[in-house]
C-alpha positions as CSV (number, residue, x, y, z in Angstrom):
1,M,0.0,0.0,0.0
2,V,1.5,3.4,-1.1
3,L,0.8,6.0,1.6
4,T,0.8,9.7,1.6
5,V,2.3,10.8,5.0
6,L,2.3,14.5,6.2
7,N,5.1,15.2,8.7
8,V,4.7,18.5,10.5
9,A,7.8,19.8,12.2
10,Y,8.1,22.3,15.1
11,P,7.5,25.7,13.6
12,F,10.7,27.4,14.9
13,A,13.5,25.0,13.8
14,P,14.5,24.0,10.3
15,V,14.5,20.3,9.3
16,G,17.5,18.8,7.6
17,P,20.9,17.0,8.1
18,N,22.4,20.1,9.7
19,S,19.6,20.6,12.2
20,V,20.6,21.4,15.8
21,G,17.7,19.5,17.3
22,G,17.4,15.8,17.4
23,A,13.7,15.9,16.7
24,E,14.3,17.8,13.4
25,Q,17.0,15.3,12.4
26,V,14.5,12.5,13.0
27,V,11.9,14.2,10.8
28,H,14.6,14.5,8.1
29,Q,15.3,10.8,8.3
30,L,11.6,9.9,8.2
31,D,11.0,12.1,5.2
32,K,13.9,10.4,3.4
33,A,12.8,6.9,4.5
34,L,9.3,7.4,3.1
35,V,10.6,8.5,-0.3
36,D,13.1,5.7,-0.5
37,S,10.3,3.2,0.3
38,G,8.1,4.5,-2.5
39,H,5.6,6.5,-0.4
40,R,4.7,10.1,-0.9
41,S,6.3,12.3,1.8
42,I,5.0,15.8,2.5
43,L,6.7,18.0,5.0
44,I,5.5,21.2,6.7
45,A,8.6,23.0,8.1
46,C,10.0,26.4,8.3
47,E,12.2,28.2,5.7
48,G,15.7,26.7,5.5
49,S,14.5,23.1,5.7
50,Q,15.5,20.4,3.3
51,A,13.1,17.7,2.1
52,A,13.4,14.5,0.0
53,G,9.6,14.8,-0.7
54,I,7.4,17.8,-1.0
55,H,8.3,20.7,1.2
56,I,5.5,23.1,2.3
57,S,7.6,26.0,3.6
58,V,6.4,28.5,6.3
59,P,8.3,31.6,7.3
60,R,10.9,31.2,10.0
61,V,10.7,33.6,12.9
62,S,14.2,35.1,13.4
63,R,13.4,37.8,16.0
64,D,12.7,37.3,19.7
65,L,10.0,34.7,20.2
66,H,7.3,36.4,22.3
67,Q,3.8,35.1,22.6
68,V,2.5,37.1,19.7
69,E,5.1,35.7,17.3
70,I,4.5,32.2,18.7
71,E,0.8,32.3,18.1
72,A,1.3,33.8,14.7
73,A,3.6,31.0,13.6
74,Q,1.2,28.3,15.0
75,G,-1.5,30.0,13.0
76,R,0.5,29.7,9.8
77,H,1.1,26.0,10.6
78,R,-2.7,25.5,11.0
79,H,-3.3,27.1,7.6
80,A,-0.5,25.1,5.9
81,L,-2.1,22.0,7.4
82,A,-5.5,22.8,6.1
83,R,-4.2,23.5,2.6
84,A,-2.3,20.2,2.6
85,L,-5.3,18.2,3.7
86,A,-7.4,19.9,1.0
87,R,-4.9,19.3,-1.8
88,W,-3.6,15.8,-1.2
89,P,-5.3,12.4,-0.2
90,I,-3.2,12.3,3.1
91,D,-3.4,9.0,4.9
92,I,-1.5,10.0,8.1
93,V,-0.5,13.2,9.8
94,H,2.6,12.9,12.0
95,L,3.2,15.9,14.4
96,H,6.5,16.5,16.1
97,G,6.3,19.8,17.9
98,I,5.8,20.3,21.7
99,D,3.0,22.8,20.6
100,F,1.2,20.2,18.3
101,H,-2.1,20.8,20.1
102,A,-2.1,24.4,18.7
103,Y,-2.4,23.1,15.1
104,L,-3.9,19.6,15.6
105,P,-6.6,19.1,12.8
106,R,-10.1,18.9,14.2
107,D,-10.9,16.0,12.0
108,G,-9.4,14.0,9.1
109,P,-7.0,11.2,8.8
110,P,-5.3,9.4,11.8
111,V,-2.7,11.5,13.6
112,L,0.5,10.2,15.2
113,V,2.2,12.5,17.7
114,T,5.9,11.7,18.6
115,L,6.7,13.1,22.0
116,H,10.4,14.3,21.6
117,L,10.4,16.1,24.9
118,P,9.9,15.3,28.6
119,I,6.2,14.3,29.2
120,D,5.6,16.9,31.9
121,W,6.5,19.7,29.4
122,Y,3.4,19.0,27.5
123,P,0.1,20.5,28.6
124,G,-1.9,17.6,30.3
125,E,-4.9,18.1,28.2
126,S,-3.0,17.8,24.9
127,L,-2.3,14.2,25.7
128,S,-6.0,13.5,25.9
129,P,-7.4,15.3,22.9
130,R,-11.1,15.1,22.2
131,R,-10.4,14.5,18.5
132,P,-10.6,10.8,17.7
133,N,-7.8,8.7,16.2
134,V,-4.9,10.5,17.7
135,W,-2.0,8.3,18.8
136,F,1.2,8.9,20.6
137,N,4.6,7.4,20.9
138,C,7.7,8.2,23.1
139,V,11.2,8.0,22.0
140,S,12.8,6.0,24.9
141,R,11.8,3.5,27.5
142,S,12.4,5.9,30.4
143,Q,10.2,8.5,28.8
144,H,7.5,5.9,28.1
145,A,7.6,4.7,31.8
146,A,7.2,8.3,33.0
147,S,4.0,8.8,31.1
148,A,0.5,8.3,32.6
149,P,-1.5,5.4,31.3
150,N,-3.1,6.3,28.0
151,P,-5.0,3.9,25.7
152,H,-3.6,5.7,22.7
153,M,0.0,5.5,23.7
154,L,2.0,3.1,21.4
155,A,5.2,1.4,22.1
156,P,8.3,3.7,22.2
157,I,10.4,4.0,19.1
158,E,14.1,4.8,19.8
159,N,16.0,7.3,17.7
160,G,18.5,5.8,15.3
161,V,21.9,6.9,14.1
162,A,22.7,7.4,10.4
163,D,25.3,4.9,9.0
164,H,27.8,7.6,8.1
165,F,28.5,8.2,11.8
166,F,29.9,4.7,12.1
167,A,32.9,5.4,9.7
168,A,36.2,5.1,11.5
169,G,37.7,8.4,12.5
170,G,41.3,9.7,12.9
171,A,43.3,10.1,16.1
172,K,41.7,11.6,19.1
173,R,42.5,15.1,20.1
174,N,42.8,16.5,23.6
175,F,39.5,18.4,23.9
176,A,36.0,17.7,25.2
177,L,32.9,18.5,23.0
178,M,29.4,19.7,23.8
179,L,26.7,19.8,21.1
180,A,23.4,21.2,22.2
181,R,20.8,24.0,22.0
182,I,22.2,26.8,24.2
183,C,19.5,27.0,26.9
184,P,19.4,26.6,30.8
185,E,18.2,23.0,30.9
186,K,21.2,21.8,28.8
187,G,23.6,22.8,31.6
188,V,26.2,24.4,29.4
189,H,27.6,26.3,32.4
190,L,28.2,23.0,34.1
191,A,30.3,21.6,31.2
192,I,32.4,24.7,31.3
193,E,33.0,24.5,35.0
194,A,33.9,20.7,34.7
195,A,36.3,21.4,31.9
196,K,38.0,24.1,33.9
197,R,38.3,21.8,36.9
198,A,39.9,19.2,34.7
199,D,42.1,21.7,32.9
200,L,40.7,20.5,29.5
201,P,39.8,22.4,26.5
202,L,36.1,22.5,25.6
203,F,34.4,23.3,22.3
204,I,30.7,24.2,22.6
205,C,28.6,23.9,19.4
206,G,25.0,24.9,19.2
207,E,22.5,27.6,18.4
208,V,21.0,30.2,20.6
209,F,17.4,30.3,19.6
210,P,15.5,33.6,19.7
211,Y,13.8,33.0,23.0
212,A,14.4,35.7,25.6
213,A,15.3,33.2,28.3
214,H,17.9,31.3,26.0
215,Q,19.6,34.6,24.9
216,R,19.7,35.9,28.5
217,Y,21.2,32.6,29.6
218,F,23.9,32.8,27.0
219,E,24.8,36.5,27.6
220,T,24.7,36.4,31.4
221,T,25.8,32.9,32.3
222,V,27.6,31.1,29.4
223,K,29.5,33.9,27.8
224,P,31.2,35.3,30.9
225,A,32.4,31.8,31.7
226,L,34.2,31.2,28.4
227,D,37.9,31.7,28.1
228,R,40.8,30.8,25.8
229,L,40.4,27.1,26.3
230,R,36.6,26.9,26.7
231,R,35.2,28.2,23.4
232,F,31.7,28.7,21.9
233,I,31.8,27.6,18.2
234,G,28.2,28.2,17.3
235,P,26.1,26.0,15.0
236,V,28.0,23.4,12.9
237,G,26.9,21.5,9.8
238,L,26.8,17.8,9.5
239,A,30.3,17.3,8.0
240,R,32.0,19.4,10.7
241,K,29.9,17.8,13.5
242,R,31.1,14.3,12.4
243,R,34.7,15.5,12.3
244,L,34.4,17.0,15.8
245,L,32.6,14.0,17.3
246,A,35.3,11.7,15.9
247,M,38.2,13.8,17.2
248,A,36.9,14.6,20.6
249,R,38.2,12.9,23.7
250,C,34.7,12.7,24.9
251,V,31.3,14.4,24.7
252,L,29.7,16.1,27.6
253,I,25.9,16.1,28.2
254,P,25.3,17.9,31.6
255,S,21.6,18.0,31.1
256,L,19.5,19.4,33.9
257,A,16.3,18.0,32.3
258,P,15.5,14.3,31.9
259,E,16.7,13.7,28.3
260,T,14.1,11.7,26.3
261,S,16.7,10.2,23.9
262,S,19.8,12.4,23.3
263,L,20.7,11.7,19.6
264,V,24.0,13.5,20.3
265,A,25.0,10.7,22.8
266,R,24.2,8.1,20.3
267,E,26.0,9.8,17.5
268,A,29.1,10.3,19.7
269,L,29.2,6.6,20.6
270,A,28.8,5.7,16.9
271,C,31.9,7.8,16.2
272,G,33.8,5.8,18.9
273,T,33.7,8.7,21.4
274,P,32.7,8.1,25.0
275,V,30.0,10.2,26.6
276,I,30.0,11.8,30.1
277,A,26.4,12.6,30.9
278,S,24.0,13.4,33.7
279,A,22.3,10.3,35.1
280,R,18.9,11.5,34.0
281,G,16.2,10.1,31.7
282,A,17.3,8.2,28.6
283,L,21.0,9.1,29.1
284,A,21.1,6.4,31.7
285,E,19.9,3.9,29.0
286,A,22.3,5.2,26.3
287,V,25.5,5.3,28.3
288,E,26.9,2.2,29.9
289,H,28.7,3.5,33.0
290,G,32.4,2.6,33.0
291,R,32.2,1.0,29.5
292,T,31.0,3.6,26.9
293,G,31.2,6.6,29.2
294,F,30.3,7.8,32.7
295,L,27.1,8.9,34.4
296,V,27.5,11.7,36.8
297,H,25.5,13.9,39.1
298,D,27.3,17.2,39.1
299,E,30.2,19.2,37.7
300,V,32.6,17.8,40.3
301,E,31.9,14.2,39.2
302,M,32.0,15.3,35.6
303,A,35.5,16.8,36.1
304,K,36.7,13.6,37.7
305,A,35.3,11.5,34.8
306,L,37.1,13.8,32.3
307,T,40.5,12.7,33.8
308,E,39.5,9.0,33.5
309,V,37.7,8.8,30.1
310,S,40.8,8.3,28.0
311,A,41.0,4.8,29.4
312,L,37.7,3.8,27.7
313,D,37.9,1.9,24.3
314,G,36.4,3.7,21.4
315,E,35.7,0.6,19.4
316,I,33.5,-0.7,22.2
317,C,31.6,2.5,22.0
318,R,31.2,2.1,18.3
319,R,30.2,-1.6,18.5
320,S,27.6,-0.9,21.3
321,A,26.1,2.0,19.1
322,R,25.9,-0.2,16.0
323,Q,24.0,-3.0,18.0
324,R,21.7,-0.7,19.9
325,F,21.0,2.5,17.8
326,S,20.1,1.3,14.4
327,L,18.5,3.9,12.0
328,E,17.1,1.1,9.9
329,R,15.3,-0.2,12.9
330,M,13.9,3.1,13.7
331,N,12.7,3.8,10.1
332,K,11.1,0.3,9.9
333,S,9.2,0.8,13.2
334,Y,7.8,4.1,12.0
335,L,6.9,2.7,8.6
336,S,5.1,-0.2,10.4
337,V,3.1,2.3,12.4
338,Y,2.3,4.3,9.3
339,G,1.1,1.1,7.6
340,W,-1.2,0.3,10.6
341,L,-2.6,3.8,10.6
342,G,-3.0,3.8,6.9
343,R,-5.2,0.7,7.2
344,I,-7.3,2.6,9.9
345,S,-7.6,5.5,7.5
346,L,-8.9,3.2,4.8
347,S,-11.4,1.6,7.1
348,G,-12.6,4.9,8.5
349,A,-12.3,3.4,12.0
350,A,-12.0,5.8,15.0
């Protein structure tokens, strides 16, 4: 059965291989997998996105994101969804944004909502919509376990890592790496403090999105802590990210929020690079303590781990990632759910 699937990305972040966010990278992979499998893929995403299928572009908000701008962007998503549903015989709508409830179609084909963020970040009522035929999935076992019982919650589908990350890299260099959105819950300041305690260079790669709280955090907390050895690089593209991941002594993920998946941790391990991470959420699933990295509770433990991480074997990290974080498995799981929802769509069942 050939399906027409409409993926709808978060309105404020572009989709593509160079995306900063893991959710946007997953959407990029699903769009590609649909096209490669002979299905029709339609993507609603902001300007600057890349699509293998049909891209419905909406304006990207580049100024400060206040409530007026947020609601306007969500309104544009609603209109884009309505136009797509009127133009194509769409079998499944797949929503990815934390604000999905703001543009959830009132009726129409089955909807799958992938919850890329911690469950308690979503408004409670959004997980029990009145609209029939809305289904949810988490992206890790820990996130799924944290969710309240919900008859429309499907089995979790873990994020997979693209094959090109598994290519053998060159010699390791003497620096730690952090790849993340620059915002308080990512704990960038803790990574800087740990690197200073361990007297190790740190490269921080990521984007400061136009939220007032994110920009304030960067200007008042992150920027003043930087020095000659602890440097902010900014956003990096896919090729440079792969090189940095392969060369780094380790990757730091000092998250203050329970990570739901951490694609960065999975990509680092695929590159043969150990991960030092907060023992929160799915990070405790991804990192095998003492084998592929270390799980820590604060910057003091992170600094100590930085002095010990060179003893870990990069090939063990790579082998573990290959066994556990298959992109093919992720794509097959979503395609299987799409097939099931497509049959529901054909039958007209609620």
